Structure formats: structure tokens, C-alpha cells
Residue, then its C-alpha position, 0 to 999 in steps of 0.5 A: l500499500s504505497c501512498g499516492q500510487h492506487l488511485s489508478r483506473a486498474a482493475p481487477a481482472a475480473m471485474v471485466g464485463m461487469s454485471p462485493g456486500f457490505l453494511l450501512e453501519p446506523s451511525h452513518t447516516v446517509a440521503p436515498a439518492a446518494l446511493p447508486y443503488d436500492a436501498t433494503p434496511s436490513i435488521s440493524g437499521g443499515a442496507r446491505v449491498r454483496g457483490r462486485i459492485l462494492l468494487d465502485p468506490d463510492v459504495a465500497q466507501y460505506s463497507e465496514m473494516v472488520r476487526m479479529p484482534k490478536f490474529l497473529s501470534e509473537e512468533d509471527m510478527a518476529l517472523i515479518r520483522a526479519a523478512a523486514l529486516q533482510h530485505q531493507t538490509k540487501h534493498n537500502v532503503v526505509g519505509t516500505q518493504y516489498l517481502q515478496s520480492g524474489g519468492l515469498p520467504d518461506d518462513l511467511l508463506h503460510i503467514v500469508d495462506r492463512l491471511r489470505d483463508m481469514a480475509i475469504d472466510v470475512d468475505a463469504q460473511h459480510w461481502g459475497l465478491l468470489e461468489d459473485f465473480d464464481l472465484d475459489v480460494g486459488d483464483v486468490g494471489a497476493r498482490t503485494v506483501e508489504f512491511h511498512e515502517y513510519s518514524k521519523v526516519a521514513r514517512r509518518t503519513c498515509g493519505n487518502h487513497y484505496d488499493a485501485g484493482s486488488l479485492f481484499t486488503v489485509d492490514v495486521l499492526l506489529s507495534g504494540g501503543a507504547d511505541f507510538e503516537g499518533g497513526e491512528m487507521l482511519s477510514t473514510l465518507r463521502s457524501g455531499g461533497s463533505e467527508v467524515q473520517t471514522v478511526h478503527a480500534f486497532e492494536r498489536g497483533d489485530c488483522l484489520v480486513f477491508l475491500s481493497h477499494k475503499w476509501h482510508s488512511v494514515a494519521s500522522l504520526r506525532s512519535g514514536t515508530r508504527c509497524v505494520f504488515v500489509i498484504e493486498f488480495w487480488d484475483g490472480t497469480a503470487c507477484s515476486g517483483n520488489h515492487r507493487c505489480m500493475g500488470r498479470p503475468p509476468c510482473g510489469d508497469a501496464e496498468l489494468t484496464i476494464e475491456 
């Protein structure tokens, strides 16, 4: 999730020839005319939509971020940090480390697989993207596997964006609350020319799963160091380049387009 490069018109391959679900939380007040579909009230007082329409950021913005508390263990997080340090040493970069570069390290394979399976389960319960596109677990790959550092020697914030061209984004917080101040995980609701930001609870070891086309950002870091493990999943093969892949196999820079 390299801020600034994710607002292209890139779309998942499954979006070609279009025909995902979310909950409008009762706390969100949105005029029916602002919604690109006929909203049907649900028991919870919101409105639910499932399927590929959620690839539209104007719709995806209403979807929930799903928090999985303490999803990764201390051992898992230590393996991620070790892989990030190895990548940083090899490539001499600070900030964003593309851990899939040259092939995902063996120590991370089972972690990424667990996060993918969890994201697929969340999709089945909340959004229905894979069902609508008739995709199964074998069709979902890791587009990019990243380690992000926010600190005085790296970036301090991540602007409002969505992860164009991916299906689901998974964030895992690797730092504890005592390690930093600021750096809150935010999502943005845009309606009627105004924006409302929501701060999402996010603690060490927690996983946040959300639709990639949902607007999100990271507030400015005031002090300390905040480290996050970020994976974007798409309906394509796993990328092995030292970048956020913008093409389908082999890796390339060509922008994906809807035919």
C-alpha cells in the first residue's frame, strides 16, 4: 500500500464485463439519493449489498472494516520483522519493504496463507465478492506483501486512498501502543461534498480486513515507530517483484484496464 500510487483506474481481472456486500452502519447518515443502488433496510438498521458493485469506491466506502483481534502470534510477528530486516539490508531502503521480492520467504508462506483464508472467510460473511465472480481460494493471490515503517526516518503519514485493482486488503499492526503516538487507522466516508473520518481500533497483533476499494488512510505519527504488515489480495497470481505489481503475469508496469 504505497500511498499515492493506488488511485489509478486499475481493476481486478474479474471486473471485466461487470454485472461485493456491505453494511451501512446506523451511525452513517446517508441520503438514499446518494447511493448507487436501491437500499433495502436490514434488521441492523442499515442496508446490505453484496457482489461486484463493491468494486466501486463510492459504494465500497460504506463497507465495514473487520477487526480480528490478536490474529497473529508473537512468533508470527517476529518472522515478519526478520524478513523485513533482511529485505532492508539487501535493498538499502527504509519505509516500505516489498517482502515478496524474489519470492516470498518460506517463513512467511504459512502466515500469508492464513491471512488469505481469513480474508476469504470474511468476504463470504460480509461482501460476497468471490461468490459473485465465481472465484475460489485457488484464484486469489497476494498482489503485494509489504512491511511499512512510520517513524522520524521514514514516512509519518499515509494519505487518503484506495487500493485500486485489488479485492481485499489486510493490515496487521506489529507495534504496541507504547511504541508510538498518533498513526491512527482511518477510513473516510464521502457524501454531499463533505468527508467524515472514522478511527478504527487497532492493537498489536490485530488484523483489519477491508475491501481494497474502500477509502482509508493513516493519521500523522506524532512520535515513536509504527510498523504494519500489509497484504493486498487480487484475482491473480502472487507477485514476486520488488514493487506493487501493476500488470498480470509476468510482472509489469502496464495499467490494468476494463475492456
